[in-house]
N, C-alpha and C positions, 0 to 999 in steps of 0.2 A: 506495500498499498503507498502511495507515495504520504510521505508525511506530512507535506504542506499544498496538500493539494485541496480549493476552499467554492464551493459553489453556494450561490446563491440564487433562493428560486423568489420571485417575486411579482407582484403585479401592477402593471402598471397605465390605464386607456382614465380617456374623460371622463367616466364618472367614481373614479379610488386618485386622480389627479394623479400629482409628479411628488407627492408626501414620501411612501414606502421608498420609490427613485430614489430620492434624494437622498434618508437615511440609509437607502443600501449601497449608494457612492461613495458615502461617505463609509461606512466602512471597508468596499474592497479598497482603498487611496490605503488604507490605515492598515488590513494584510498586506497590499504592494507594497509595501513601506515596511514593512518587516519580514521581502522577499519572500512572499507568497505568491501563487499562481491563484487568481478569481478566473472562473466563469458563473455565466449568470444563466440564470435559469425562468425563461420570461416569458409571464401571461399578460399581453397586451401589445398595442397597437405600434407600426413599423415604427413610428417616431421615437417613439422610446426605443429602443433598439436599436438608431440612428444618435441618439445622446449616446448611450452607453458608448457603441461605437466612439465617437467622438471623445468618450475617455481615455479609450484606448484596450475598452472590456468587450474582448467575447461572447455569443450570447446563441441561446439556439432560443427559436420559441414557440413553444408546442399548445398543440388542438386540446381546448381547453375541455373536450370531450374524453379527456382522455391525458387528462394529467399524470394521474400517479404513473400507470402503466411508463410515459418517456423522462417522466420523471426519473424512474429506479433506473430504468435503462440506463439515464447520461449518466446516475453516479458508478454504475459497475463498467459502464465500457470506458471513463475517464476513472477510476478508482478514487475517487472524493473522499477523503480522508473525513471531510465533517463540512455539512450542507445548513444552509443559514435559512429562515421561512418567515417570509414577512408577506401575509396574507390573511384577507378573512374568510376566505370560502376552503381555507385547510381544514376537513377537521379529524377527530382522532385516527377512524381509522386506516388514514390517510399516515401520520405520522407515528404509530405503531410501523405500518409497513415501511416506511423510510428506515425510523428505528434500529428495527429486523435486519437492516439489510449491512448492518454495523457503522456506516458512519455515524459520526455526533454531531447529534439532531439540538439543535442553536433556532429558537422559537424567539421572537418580537413580539411585545404583546400590549397594549397599552389599554386594557379593560383591567387585569386586574383577575379575571377571572379564568383561566386559558385551561381549560379541563385538561386537555389530550399529553401524555409522554412527553417528555424531551429534558436534557442535559445541561441544554445552559435553559433559565430563560431574560430576556434584556429586554424591559421598560422603565425607559424613559423618567418616565412623569415624575415631576415637583413630587407628587404622597408616596409615590411605590414603596420609597421603605416600609413604610409600615403595611404594606400588606400580606402575605400570612404564605398564599400560595400551600392552602392546604393539600389541596391532591398531588401535589407534587413533592413531598419531601426532601427527595433526593437530588435533584435539580440545582445546579449552579444559578445565586439568583443573582444575575446586573444592573439593579438598579438605582434609579433614583435622575438627578441632571449627571452625577458626576459620569456617564456612559452616552450623552445625548447624541447620537450621532452627526454631527454637524460633518462638512468638507474643512478639508485642513487647514482652510488661508482664519478658517474661525477662530485658531487655538492665537493670531497673532492677537498682541494688547493695542485695541481698538484708541487712538488718538482724542482727543474730549472733544465734543462736532456738537455742542450745546450753547445757543445761543438767547440772549433776554428774550427776542422776540422774536418767535416761530417764523424762517424765511427760508424753510424746504422742509418740503412733505411727501413724504412716500405711499402712496395705492398699492399695494400687494393685500396680493388674497391666495393665489395659487396656482397650478396648472391650469384648472379648467374654472366657470362661474356656472355653475350646475338651478342658480335661481335665476340669472341672467341679469344678475345687484349690478354689476362695477356703472351704466349709465348712472344711476341714481347716485351711484357716490360718488364718482366726476362734480356732481353738482350741488351735493350738499357739503364736499370736503372745501367747492371754491364756494358757496354761498360764508358759510363763518369764518374763512382765509383769503378774501379776496387776494389780497399781495403775496402772498407766500409763493411762490416757484412750488410747481406741481411735479413729481414723476408719476407717472402712471403703468404698472411694470401687465403686460398680457401674456399672458402665461399660451401652451402651445393648444391648450382645447377648449381653448374659450370657443366660443359658439358665434357669436353674433359680434363681428368685428366694428361694423359699418354701424350700428348703433352706436358705439361706444367713438368712432369716431365722431358721428353726427353730437355726440353730448355735450364736446369743444367749445365749447364759448369762444366766437368767432373775433371775439375786440381788444386781442393783441395780450389776452394775458400769458401770461408763462407755465402752461399744462405742456408738459410733455409726454410722450405715446413713446413704448417700449415693445415691442413686440419677442418674445422670450429672448431675453436675454443670456446671455454666460452664461453670466456671475451675480447675485443679487448687491454681494455684500459695500460695495464703492457706494452704491444709494442708496442703503442702512448709514453708512457713514456719515454720510453728507446730508441724511436729514435730520431736525430737530424735535422731528414728530412721522408716528407713520399709522396708517391705519391698516390691519391684517389679519388674511383669515386666523383660523385655530389649529394648522398644521403646524407644519415646518417651520413655517419660515416667525412665527411665533418665537419657536427657540433663537434661531437664526439674528432677531433682533435681542434679545437680553444679551445674548451672546457679542454686541456691539457696543452694546448699551446705549440702546434707542429706544427709549421710551410707546409703548403702540397703544390705538384702542382699536379691537380686536372683536371679529366675528364670528358666531358659532357655524359651522358650516354641516358640521356632522357629528350627531349623540357623542360619538368615541370621542370628540376632542371634545364639547363639557369642560369633564374632571381637570384636565390640562390642562387648559385656562383657567378654570378654578383657581386652583393650585398658583400657576405664576400667577395670578391677580394675588394672590392672597402672601406671597411673597411680594408682590410690590413692585414686577417689571414691565405691569400692562393693567389694563381696563380695558373689563367688557361690555360691549356694549348690546349684548342680545346674541341670537341666533336670529339665521338668515332669513329665516318665514317667520320672525316678531312679528307684528303689525304695528307697533310703536317704532321698530326698532331704527326709522326714520331720526325720531325725539331723544332718546339715548345714546343714539352717534353723535348729531349736533350738538347734545348738551354737554357731555364728555367733551366732543373738540373744544370746545368753548372755553369749559375750565380750565383744563391743559394748557389752551395757548394762552392764558390769564397766569400761570403759573407754573414760571420758569424756575424756581427751587423745589418745587414737585417732579419738576422731568429731570433734572435732576440726580432725584435720590432714584425714579426708576432708573435712572439709564446705569445710576450706581450698583442698583440691586439686582439689576439684569447681568451684571459683570460677577456679581459677587455669585448670582446660582449654576452660571454658566459657563465653566473660560475654555471651551471650546475645547479638552482631550479627551474628552469621553471615545470616541473612537477610536483612536489611537489604547484607551486602556481593557476596553471591549477584545480590541481584537487579540493584543498581548496574553488579557486571562482566554480564554478560547482557542488561542494559539497552541499553550499551555498543556489546556485541555487539550488538545492534540495530540503534544508531544506526551505524553504520558499514557493516551489509549495506545498509542503506536506502540510503545519501550514494553507496554503486556502482550501484547499481540504477536511480537518479534517473536 
């Protein structure tokens, strides 16, 4: 068995967005920095495969109807030592079959209620350290924000980037916009902060880009539209305030010390957002389907824009909660277990 051959089974499409892909890419880069080979097993759209290729990772796209069979075959053919699974669609039977193949099984979990077998559970939520995972007494638990899977650049210490008056706002809600909310967000933010420059990031799975362009006022305002940029950290460092979704971006903003107003787009995001709010890195405006979202978000934006000291405190709390080294820590722990398992089997 190749002791350092790692596979990552991940979903990525317009329904799930890019959060799973982003965190798995962060982990893959950390594995590669430790001289491990990484291969992706992808259930998703072709442009996600193109993204993996841009980062230098090979992948195989699988048929959703033959997921278990094709994944098992890849594990055997490539003699994979460890499989990282990041998918809400995989059940206990699937995981039992994978673990029986002999590969170390690593499961990325957001819920705290993962029922299936695993050798390693990785849950980077701020409150995950209090979870017992009682059904998995023998699994190695990598829990808490110290294991947040962020891209390598987020480990760099950011320079101070806050002004007494909000000069620049970042609007980014992830890879997709399932509720077509982005045009409204542009209008709401512009109403409260008409003089601030606004960087508006459109993800690769957005459906109604023309409506977004039509929502931009033609009055010379400093509103800048960015289509699927290669990285977001630069925009985060320039922003005094951000409006974000509840996925991976919320953690990245904390790691750059950027205060944010967050919107929850899926139930599995709410726990993480509330924990970050409790930690003091952001405020939660509500859920994307909340009829009171506009009034809540507008009020939060106005309050934060007028309180420089609070924004600075939020930024500092973000840096304390997310240091950006989580992917390296997780990769080191996983590879240590892989080496131990291979020694036992040798």
